[in-house]
C-alpha positions as CSV (number, residue, x, y, z in Angstrom):
1,M,0.0,0.2,0.1
2,S,1.3,3.4,-0.9
3,L,0.6,6.7,0.7
4,S,-1.7,9.0,-1.0
5,R,-1.3,12.1,-3.0
6,P,-1.6,14.5,0.1
7,I,1.2,13.4,2.0
8,L,3.2,14.0,-1.3
9,T,1.7,17.7,-1.5
10,V,2.7,18.2,2.2
11,L,6.3,16.8,1.8
12,T,7.1,19.1,-1.3
13,V,5.7,22.1,0.3
14,L,7.4,21.7,3.5
15,T,10.8,21.3,2.2
16,A,10.2,24.2,0.0
17,C,9.3,26.7,2.6
18,R,12.1,25.6,5.1
19,P,10.2,26.8,7.9
20,D,11.9,28.6,10.8
21,P,13.5,26.1,13.6
22,G,12.4,28.3,16.6
23,A,13.6,27.0,19.6
24,P,15.6,23.9,19.8
25,Q,13.0,21.0,20.0
26,Y,15.5,17.7,20.6
27,P,15.3,17.2,24.6
28,T,18.4,17.9,26.6
29,R,19.9,14.7,28.2
30,D,22.8,14.0,30.2
31,A,25.8,12.8,28.3
32,W,26.3,9.0,27.9
33,N,30.0,7.8,28.9
34,P,30.5,4.8,26.9
35,T,33.3,3.8,29.4
36,T,30.9,3.7,31.9
37,D,29.2,0.1,32.4
38,D,25.9,1.7,33.0
39,P,23.4,-1.4,34.0
40,D,20.2,0.5,32.5
41,F,22.1,1.0,29.2
42,V,20.1,-1.3,26.4
43,E,22.6,-2.0,23.5
44,G,19.9,-3.0,20.9
45,D,19.8,-5.4,18.3
46,D,23.1,-4.8,16.6
47,P,25.3,-2.7,19.2
48,Y,27.9,-0.6,17.9
49,E,31.6,-2.0,17.8
50,E,35.1,-0.4,17.1
51,G,35.5,-0.7,13.4
52,D,31.8,-0.3,12.6
53,E,31.2,2.5,10.2
54,R,28.2,3.8,11.6
55,L,26.7,7.3,11.1
56,S,24.8,9.3,13.6
57,I,22.8,12.3,12.7
58,G,22.7,13.6,16.4
59,V,19.2,12.9,17.1
60,F,16.9,9.7,18.1
61,Y,20.0,7.5,19.4
62,E,22.2,7.2,21.8
63,G,25.0,4.4,20.6
64,G,28.3,4.8,19.1
65,F,29.3,5.8,15.8
66,S,32.3,6.2,13.5
67,E,31.1,9.6,12.2
68,E,28.4,12.2,13.5
69,L,26.8,15.2,11.8
70,P,24.9,16.3,14.8
71,V,22.0,18.5,15.3
72,D,23.6,22.2,16.6
73,N,20.7,24.5,16.0
74,V,23.4,26.4,13.8
75,T,23.9,24.8,10.3
76,R,21.8,21.5,11.3
77,H,18.4,21.6,12.7
78,L,15.8,19.9,13.8
79,Y,12.3,21.6,12.6
80,V,8.9,20.6,14.2
81,Y,6.6,22.1,11.2
82,E,3.9,24.6,12.3
83,E,4.4,22.8,16.3
84,T,2.1,19.9,14.8
85,F,3.9,17.7,17.6
86,S,6.2,17.9,20.7
87,I,8.9,15.5,21.3
88,G,9.6,14.4,24.9
89,V,11.5,11.4,26.5
90,S,10.4,7.8,27.0
91,D,12.1,5.2,29.4
92,D,10.5,2.7,26.8
93,R,13.4,1.9,24.3
94,Y,14.5,0.2,21.9
95,E,18.5,1.1,22.8
96,G,20.4,3.4,25.1
97,L,19.0,5.0,28.1
98,A,15.5,6.4,26.5
99,S,13.8,7.4,23.3
100,D,12.0,10.1,22.2
101,A,8.1,10.5,22.1
102,I,6.5,12.4,19.2
103,T,3.4,13.5,20.5
104,L,0.9,15.2,18.2
105,T,-0.5,18.4,19.5
106,G,-3.6,18.4,17.6
107,A,-6.3,16.9,15.6
108,Q,-4.6,18.6,12.5
109,V,-4.9,17.5,8.8
110,W,-1.0,17.0,8.7
111,W,1.8,16.6,10.9
112,G,5.6,16.7,10.4
113,G,9.2,17.5,11.2
114,G,12.6,16.8,10.0
115,V,16.4,17.3,10.4
116,H,17.2,20.2,7.8
117,W,20.9,20.9,7.2
118,D,22.0,24.5,5.7
119,E,24.6,23.1,3.7
120,P,24.4,19.5,1.9
121,A,26.2,16.7,2.8
122,D,27.5,13.8,0.6
123,L,25.7,10.5,1.9
124,S,26.6,8.5,-1.2
125,E,28.7,5.9,0.3
126,W,25.9,5.2,3.0
127,T,23.3,2.4,2.0
128,T,21.2,1.9,4.7
129,M,18.8,4.3,7.1
130,H,18.2,2.2,10.7
131,I,15.1,3.4,12.6
132,A,13.4,1.5,15.7
133,L,9.6,2.7,15.9
134,A,6.7,1.8,18.1
135,S,3.1,3.1,18.8
136,T,-0.2,2.1,19.7
137,D,-2.0,4.7,18.1
138,A,-4.0,3.7,14.8
139,S,-3.1,7.1,13.1
140,F,0.7,6.2,13.1
141,D,-0.5,3.3,10.9
142,T,0.3,4.9,7.8
143,W,2.8,7.9,7.5
144,A,6.2,8.2,5.5
145,I,9.9,8.8,6.2
146,G,11.7,11.1,3.6
147,M,14.6,12.4,2.8
148,S,15.5,15.5,0.2
149,D,18.7,16.8,-1.9
150,G,16.9,19.9,-2.4
151,V,15.2,19.3,-5.8
152,T,14.0,15.8,-5.0
153,E,11.8,15.3,-2.1
154,A,12.0,11.3,-1.8
155,Q,9.8,9.2,0.5
156,A,8.9,5.6,1.7
157,S,5.8,4.6,3.5
158,V,6.4,2.8,6.7
159,A,3.7,0.6,6.2
160,D,5.2,-0.4,3.1
161,L,8.4,-1.2,5.2
162,G,6.3,-3.3,7.5
163,F,5.6,-0.9,10.3
164,V,2.5,-2.0,12.6
165,A,1.5,0.3,15.2
166,D,0.8,-2.8,17.5
167,G,2.7,-1.5,20.3
168,S,5.9,-3.4,19.6
169,W,9.1,-2.2,18.9
170,N,9.5,-2.7,15.0
171,S,13.4,-2.1,13.5
172,L,13.5,-0.9,10.2
173,D,16.4,-1.6,7.9
174,I,15.7,0.9,4.8
175,P,17.9,0.8,1.7
176,L,18.7,4.6,0.6
177,E,17.4,3.1,-2.8
178,A,14.3,3.1,-1.6
179,F,14.2,6.9,-1.8
180,A,13.8,6.9,-5.9
181,G,15.5,9.8,-7.3
182,L,17.5,11.0,-4.4
183,D,21.0,12.4,-5.2
184,L,22.9,11.3,-2.0
185,S,25.6,13.4,-2.8
186,Q,23.8,16.6,-2.0
187,V,21.4,15.7,1.0
188,G,20.1,18.6,2.8
189,I,17.4,16.8,4.9
190,A,18.3,13.6,6.2
191,L,15.2,12.7,8.1
192,Q,11.7,13.9,7.2
193,I,8.4,12.6,9.0
194,V,5.1,13.5,7.6
195,G,1.6,12.0,8.1
196,E,-1.7,13.0,7.0
197,S,-3.6,13.3,10.3
198,G,-4.0,12.3,13.9
199,T,-5.4,13.1,17.4
200,A,-4.0,15.2,20.0
201,G,-2.3,13.1,22.6
202,D,-1.3,10.3,19.7
203,S,2.5,9.1,20.1
204,L,5.1,7.5,18.4
205,L,8.2,6.2,20.0
206,V,11.4,7.0,17.7
207,D,15.1,5.6,18.5
208,G,17.9,3.6,17.1
209,L,18.4,5.8,14.0
210,Y,21.9,6.0,12.3
211,F,23.2,4.9,8.6
212,T,25.3,2.2,7.7
213,K,27.3,1.0,4.6
214,D,26.0,-2.5,3.7
């Protein structure tokens, strides 16, 4: 099942407008020291090991990495479009010490947000996006994950990728070739999430986001 055209329209409009980021939206956390044996830290299904090639974009992930392009609110931003959701912290996690809870703020006809970079980055050597998702709310049965190179807005339906809002963690390994037509050497939006509708209070947990070379 593919997403209906309104999702694509919203994605195109939002990436063209590049809304103002406003105040930082990502929750502030205490830094995790990987040299400390913390019994509360969850390694996840594929823990980072020294020598692995793994890219973090600085949000929705607490594990190790070989390269990072962090959100700094200077040249790399996490946008929440039109305040359509809030971001909080949940103890229910896939990896790390917490996951991020995206909670819809109203009965809007669309919602969305994303990680935008002022200067495009070359991700052409990276092949797979990994992300873990969980929800019990039916409004999250159908939505899209996208990326953009500034010209092409490419997206993939989470339903087509196997996500089910059944309360369990769904770990998705998304080949970047799923984002058809995207120029990976000129990525300006590394992650975009957009949905058509929802009810205030509906929540989606996001965790374990990183890229690998497979």
